[in-house]
SEFIZA-3560 file (N, C-alpha, C; in Angstrom, 3 decimals):
REM SEFIZA-3560
<numar><xx>37.197</xx><yy>42.330</yy><zz>15.835</zz><atom>N</atom></numar>
<numar><xx>38.466</xx><yy>41.725</yy><zz>16.484</zz><atom>CA</atom></numar>
<numar><xx>38.786</xx><yy>40.320</yy><zz>15.251</zz><atom>C</atom></numar>
<numar><xx>39.947</xx><yy>40.010</yy><zz>15.224</zz><atom>N</atom></numar>
<numar><xx>40.399</xx><yy>38.594</yy><zz>14.875</zz><atom>CA</atom></numar>
<numar><xx>40.601</xx><yy>37.707</yy><zz>15.367</zz><atom>C</atom></numar>
<numar><xx>39.837</xx><yy>36.685</yy><zz>15.111</zz><atom>N</atom></numar>
<numar><xx>40.054</xx><yy>35.372</yy><zz>15.696</zz><atom>CA</atom></numar>
<numar><xx>41.539</xx><yy>34.686</yy><zz>15.652</zz><atom>C</atom></numar>
<numar><xx>42.284</xx><yy>34.019</yy><zz>16.636</zz><atom>N</atom></numar>
<numar><xx>43.509</xx><yy>33.859</yy><zz>16.727</zz><atom>CA</atom></numar>
<numar><xx>43.094</xx><yy>32.067</yy><zz>15.945</zz><atom>C</atom></numar>
<numar><xx>43.752</xx><yy>31.786</yy><zz>15.385</zz><atom>N</atom></numar>
<numar><xx>43.948</xx><yy>30.381</yy><zz>14.502</zz><atom>CA</atom></numar>
<numar><xx>45.050</xx><yy>29.623</yy><zz>14.367</zz><atom>C</atom></numar>
<numar><xx>44.799</xx><yy>28.194</yy><zz>15.026</zz><atom>N</atom></numar>
<numar><xx>46.588</xx><yy>27.916</yy><zz>15.416</zz><atom>CA</atom></numar>
<numar><xx>47.060</xx><yy>26.761</yy><zz>13.752</zz><atom>C</atom></numar>
<numar><xx>48.163</xx><yy>27.097</yy><zz>13.622</zz><atom>N</atom></numar>
<numar><xx>48.526</xx><yy>26.815</yy><zz>12.111</zz><atom>CA</atom></numar>
<numar><xx>48.789</xx><yy>24.802</yy><zz>12.313</zz><atom>C</atom></numar>
<numar><xx>48.623</xx><yy>24.531</yy><zz>11.541</zz><atom>N</atom></numar>
<numar><xx>48.325</xx><yy>22.485</yy><zz>12.088</zz><atom>CA</atom></numar>
<numar><xx>48.959</xx><yy>22.260</yy><zz>10.619</zz><atom>C</atom></numar>
<numar><xx>49.166</xx><yy>20.695</yy><zz>10.835</zz><atom>N</atom></numar>
<numar><xx>49.746</xx><yy>20.306</yy><zz>9.445</zz><atom>CA</atom></numar>
<numar><xx>49.060</xx><yy>20.583</yy><zz>8.146</zz><atom>C</atom></numar>
<numar><xx>49.187</xx><yy>21.032</yy><zz>7.026</zz><atom>N</atom></numar>
<numar><xx>48.484</xx><yy>20.789</yy><zz>6.315</zz><atom>CA</atom></numar>
<numar><xx>47.980</xx><yy>22.215</yy><zz>5.792</zz><atom>C</atom></numar>
<numar><xx>48.170</xx><yy>23.168</yy><zz>6.703</zz><atom>N</atom></numar>
<numar><xx>47.534</xx><yy>24.412</yy><zz>6.490</zz><atom>CA</atom></numar>
<numar><xx>48.500</xx><yy>25.525</yy><zz>5.920</zz><atom>C</atom></numar>
<numar><xx>49.713</xx><yy>24.818</yy><zz>5.196</zz><atom>N</atom></numar>
<numar><xx>50.558</xx><yy>25.806</yy><zz>4.645</zz><atom>CA</atom></numar>
<numar><xx>51.882</xx><yy>24.815</yy><zz>4.373</zz><atom>C</atom></numar>
<numar><xx>52.500</xx><yy>25.406</yy><zz>2.822</zz><atom>N</atom></numar>
<numar><xx>53.833</xx><yy>24.541</yy><zz>2.499</zz><atom>CA</atom></numar>
<numar><xx>54.964</xx><yy>25.949</yy><zz>2.357</zz><atom>C</atom></numar>
<numar><xx>55.986</xx><yy>25.298</yy><zz>2.174</zz><atom>N</atom></numar>
<numar><xx>57.065</xx><yy>26.194</yy><zz>1.842</zz><atom>CA</atom></numar>
<numar><xx>57.468</xx><yy>26.247</yy><zz>0.671</zz><atom>C</atom></numar>
<numar><xx>57.262</xx><yy>27.460</yy><zz>-0.350</zz><atom>N</atom></numar>
<numar><xx>57.738</xx><yy>27.744</yy><zz>-1.633</zz><atom>CA</atom></numar>
<numar><xx>58.950</xx><yy>27.547</yy><zz>-1.775</zz><atom>C</atom></numar>
<numar><xx>59.476</xx><yy>27.449</yy><zz>-3.347</zz><atom>N</atom></numar>
<numar><xx>60.834</xx><yy>27.329</yy><zz>-3.828</zz><atom>CA</atom></numar>
<numar><xx>61.711</xx><yy>28.435</yy><zz>-3.237</zz><atom>C</atom></numar>
<numar><xx>60.717</xx><yy>29.795</yy><zz>-3.240</zz><atom>N</atom></numar>
<numar><xx>61.429</xx><yy>31.007</yy><zz>-2.637</zz><atom>CA</atom></numar>
<numar><xx>61.484</xx><yy>30.540</yy><zz>-0.680</zz><atom>C</atom></numar>
<numar><xx>60.946</xx><yy>30.166</yy><zz>-0.336</zz><atom>N</atom></numar>
<numar><xx>61.389</xx><yy>30.174</yy><zz>1.419</zz><atom>CA</atom></numar>
<numar><xx>59.834</xx><yy>30.948</yy><zz>1.596</zz><atom>C</atom></numar>
<numar><xx>58.727</xx><yy>31.026</yy><zz>0.865</zz><atom>N</atom></numar>
<numar><xx>57.542</xx><yy>31.543</yy><zz>1.461</zz><atom>CA</atom></numar>
<numar><xx>56.955</xx><yy>30.807</yy><zz>2.121</zz><atom>C</atom></numar>
<numar><xx>56.044</xx><yy>31.394</yy><zz>2.954</zz><atom>N</atom></numar>
<numar><xx>55.476</xx><yy>30.605</yy><zz>3.872</zz><atom>CA</atom></numar>
<numar><xx>53.691</xx><yy>30.775</yy><zz>2.757</zz><atom>C</atom></numar>
<numar><xx>53.346</xx><yy>29.262</yy><zz>1.741</zz><atom>N</atom></numar>
<numar><xx>51.926</xx><yy>29.788</yy><zz>1.359</zz><atom>CA</atom></numar>
<numar><xx>50.783</xx><yy>28.696</yy><zz>1.985</zz><atom>C</atom></numar>
<numar><xx>49.487</xx><yy>29.467</yy><zz>2.009</zz><atom>N</atom></numar>
<numar><xx>48.769</xx><yy>29.632</yy><zz>3.084</zz><atom>CA</atom></numar>
<numar><xx>47.988</xx><yy>28.103</yy><zz>2.395</zz><atom>C</atom></numar>
<numar><xx>46.956</xx><yy>27.116</yy><zz>2.501</zz><atom>N</atom></numar>
<numar><xx>46.578</xx><yy>26.751</yy><zz>1.797</zz><atom>CA</atom></numar>
<numar><xx>44.970</xx><yy>26.789</yy><zz>1.821</zz><atom>C</atom></numar>
<numar><xx>44.329</xx><yy>26.090</yy><zz>1.350</zz><atom>N</atom></numar>
<numar><xx>42.567</xx><yy>26.549</yy><zz>0.971</zz><atom>CA</atom></numar>
<numar><xx>42.370</xx><yy>25.731</yy><zz>2.498</zz><atom>C</atom></numar>
<numar><xx>42.701</xx><yy>24.659</yy><zz>2.898</zz><atom>N</atom></numar>
<numar><xx>42.573</xx><yy>24.130</yy><zz>4.381</zz><atom>CA</atom></numar>
<numar><xx>42.585</xx><yy>25.570</yy><zz>5.197</zz><atom>C</atom></numar>
<numar><xx>43.602</xx><yy>26.456</yy><zz>5.496</zz><atom>N</atom></numar>
<numar><xx>43.826</xx><yy>27.218</yy><zz>6.120</zz><atom>CA</atom></numar>
<numar><xx>42.306</xx><yy>28.573</yy><zz>6.317</zz><atom>C</atom></numar>
<numar><xx>42.902</xx><yy>28.901</yy><zz>4.679</zz><atom>N</atom></numar>
<numar><xx>42.142</xx><yy>30.017</yy><zz>4.658</zz><atom>CA</atom></numar>
<numar><xx>40.064</xx><yy>29.853</yy><zz>5.240</zz><atom>C</atom></numar>
<numar><xx>40.046</xx><yy>28.292</yy><zz>4.760</zz><atom>N</atom></numar>
<numar><xx>38.502</xx><yy>27.963</yy><zz>5.300</zz><atom>CA</atom></numar>
<numar><xx>38.415</xx><yy>28.054</yy><zz>6.767</zz><atom>C</atom></numar>
<numar><xx>39.391</xx><yy>27.577</yy><zz>7.424</zz><atom>N</atom></numar>
<numar><xx>39.340</xx><yy>27.555</yy><zz>8.927</zz><atom>CA</atom></numar>
<numar><xx>39.539</xx><yy>28.737</yy><zz>9.655</zz><atom>C</atom></numar>
<numar><xx>40.174</xx><yy>30.081</yy><zz>8.811</zz><atom>N</atom></numar>
<numar><xx>40.650</xx><yy>31.015</yy><zz>9.149</zz><atom>CA</atom></numar>
<numar><xx>39.207</xx><yy>31.652</yy><zz>9.010</zz><atom>C</atom></numar>
<numar><xx>37.937</xx><yy>31.366</yy><zz>8.073</zz><atom>N</atom></numar>
<numar><xx>37.127</xx><yy>32.033</yy><zz>7.995</zz><atom>CA</atom></numar>
<numar><xx>36.548</xx><yy>33.421</yy><zz>7.623</zz><atom>C</atom></numar>
<numar><xx>37.681</xx><yy>34.255</yy><zz>6.912</zz><atom>N</atom></numar>
<numar><xx>37.298</xx><yy>35.184</yy><zz>5.930</zz><atom>CA</atom></numar>
<numar><xx>38.179</xx><yy>35.507</yy><zz>5.064</zz><atom>C</atom></numar>
<numar><xx>38.206</xx><yy>36.080</yy><zz>4.133</zz><atom>N</atom></numar>
<numar><xx>38.954</xx><yy>36.435</yy><zz>2.855</zz><atom>CA</atom></numar>
<numar><xx>40.059</xx><yy>37.602</yy><zz>2.885</zz><atom>C</atom></numar>
<numar><xx>40.868</xx><yy>37.901</yy><zz>3.088</zz><atom>N</atom></numar>
<numar><xx>42.006</xx><yy>38.882</yy><zz>3.250</zz><atom>CA</atom></numar>
<numar><xx>41.991</xx><yy>39.938</yy><zz>2.275</zz><atom>C</atom></numar>
<numar><xx>41.569</xx><yy>39.500</yy><zz>1.075</zz><atom>N</atom></numar>
<numar><xx>41.613</xx><yy>40.321</yy><zz>-0.009</zz><atom>CA</atom></numar>
<numar><xx>43.461</xx><yy>40.941</yy><zz>-0.493</zz><atom>C</atom></numar>
<numar><xx>44.296</xx><yy>39.780</yy><zz>-0.210</zz><atom>N</atom></numar>
<numar><xx>45.550</xx><yy>40.024</yy><zz>-0.361</zz><atom>CA</atom></numar>
<numar><xx>45.588</xx><yy>39.468</yy><zz>-1.690</zz><atom>C</atom></numar>
<numar><xx>44.741</xx><yy>39.090</yy><zz>-2.241</zz><atom>N</atom></numar>
<numar><xx>44.933</xx><yy>37.831</yy><zz>-3.402</zz><atom>CA</atom></numar>
<numar><xx>45.880</xx><yy>36.574</yy><zz>-3.258</zz><atom>C</atom></numar>
<numar><xx>45.380</xx><yy>35.726</yy><zz>-2.187</zz><atom>N</atom></numar>
<numar><xx>46.100</xx><yy>34.466</yy><zz>-1.808</zz><atom>CA</atom></numar>
<numar><xx>46.115</xx><yy>33.387</yy><zz>-2.689</zz><atom>C</atom></numar>
<numar><xx>47.164</xx><yy>32.552</yy><zz>-3.113</zz><atom>N</atom></numar>
<numar><xx>47.132</xx><yy>31.520</yy><zz>-3.820</zz><atom>CA</atom></numar>
<numar><xx>46.271</xx><yy>30.420</yy><zz>-4.150</zz><atom>C</atom></numar>
<numar><xx>46.182</xx><yy>30.494</yy><zz>-3.144</zz><atom>N</atom></numar>
<numar><xx>44.612</xx><yy>29.373</yy><zz>-2.609</zz><atom>CA</atom></numar>
<numar><xx>43.438</xx><yy>29.740</yy><zz>-1.848</zz><atom>C</atom></numar>
<numar><xx>42.947</xx><yy>31.140</yy><zz>-2.076</zz><atom>N</atom></numar>
<numar><xx>41.675</xx><yy>31.557</yy><zz>-2.006</zz><atom>CA</atom></numar>
<numar><xx>41.070</xx><yy>30.928</yy><zz>-2.762</zz><atom>C</atom></numar>
<numar><xx>39.740</xx><yy>30.367</yy><zz>-1.159</zz><atom>N</atom></numar>
<numar><xx>38.150</xx><yy>29.312</yy><zz>-1.601</zz><atom>CA</atom></numar>
<numar><xx>37.312</xx><yy>30.882</yy><zz>-1.744</zz><atom>C</atom></numar>
<numar><xx>37.644</xx><yy>32.245</yy><zz>-1.143</zz><atom>N</atom></numar>
<numar><xx>36.540</xx><yy>32.476</yy><zz>-1.606</zz><atom>CA</atom></numar>
<numar><xx>36.467</xx><yy>33.983</yy><zz>-2.874</zz><atom>C</atom></numar>
<numar><xx>37.073</xx><yy>33.071</yy><zz>-4.043</zz><atom>N</atom></numar>
<numar><xx>37.269</xx><yy>33.890</yy><zz>-5.606</zz><atom>CA</atom></numar>
<numar><xx>37.125</xx><yy>35.413</yy><zz>-5.711</zz><atom>C</atom></numar>
<numar><xx>38.224</xx><yy>35.431</yy><zz>-4.373</zz><atom>N</atom></numar>
<numar><xx>39.270</xx><yy>37.197</yy><zz>-4.626</zz><atom>CA</atom></numar>
<numar><xx>40.078</xx><yy>36.895</yy><zz>-5.139</zz><atom>C</atom></numar>
<numar><xx>40.103</xx><yy>38.081</yy><zz>-6.312</zz><atom>N</atom></numar>
<numar><xx>40.981</xx><yy>38.510</yy><zz>-7.451</zz><atom>CA</atom></numar>
<numar><xx>41.259</xx><yy>39.061</yy><zz>-7.761</zz><atom>C</atom></numar>
<numar><xx>42.774</xx><yy>39.665</yy><zz>-7.253</zz><atom>N</atom></numar>
<numar><xx>42.983</xx><yy>41.118</yy><zz>-7.315</zz><atom>CA</atom></numar>
<numar><xx>43.320</xx><yy>41.418</yy><zz>-8.850</zz><atom>C</atom></numar>
<numar><xx>43.281</xx><yy>40.984</yy><zz>-9.980</zz><atom>N</atom></numar>
<numar><xx>43.493</xx><yy>41.611</yy><zz>-10.920</zz><atom>CA</atom></numar>
<numar><xx>42.245</xx><yy>41.897</yy><zz>-11.624</zz><atom>C</atom></numar>
<numar><xx>41.181</xx><yy>41.803</yy><zz>-10.405</zz><atom>N</atom></numar>
<numar><xx>39.754</xx><yy>42.051</yy><zz>-11.294</zz><atom>CA</atom></numar>
<numar><xx>39.411</xx><yy>43.363</yy><zz>-10.607</zz><atom>C</atom></numar>
<numar><xx>40.040</xx><yy>43.376</yy><zz>-9.561</zz><atom>N</atom></numar>
<numar><xx>40.083</xx><yy>44.950</yy><zz>-8.575</zz><atom>CA</atom></numar>
<numar><xx>40.829</xx><yy>46.243</yy><zz>-9.667</zz><atom>C</atom></numar>
<numar><xx>42.015</xx><yy>45.213</yy><zz>-10.410</zz><atom>N</atom></numar>
<numar><xx>42.859</xx><yy>46.499</yy><zz>-10.987</zz><atom>CA</atom></numar>
<numar><xx>42.191</xx><yy>46.938</yy><zz>-12.044</zz><atom>C</atom></numar>
<numar><xx>41.449</xx><yy>46.429</yy><zz>-12.734</zz><atom>N</atom></numar>
<numar><xx>40.959</xx><yy>46.567</yy><zz>-13.632</zz><atom>CA</atom></numar>
<numar><xx>39.680</xx><yy>47.936</yy><zz>-13.810</zz><atom>C</atom></numar>
<numar><xx>39.341</xx><yy>47.726</yy><zz>-12.156</zz><atom>N</atom></numar>
<numar><xx>38.170</xx><yy>48.974</yy><zz>-12.414</zz><atom>CA</atom></numar>
<numar><xx>38.539</xx><yy>50.256</yy><zz>-12.197</zz><atom>C</atom></numar>
//
């Protein structure tokens, strides 16, 4: 079961398009990689590498 991580200041910012973009700070608090290709993934996941296999 995934744990609930409360969102705090510095955990995300809004992109020019209006999307919420989570920061490295949030990903580290969450504690795992969701494998969605997040812009600030601290776990080294890269969607492009999966497509090439």
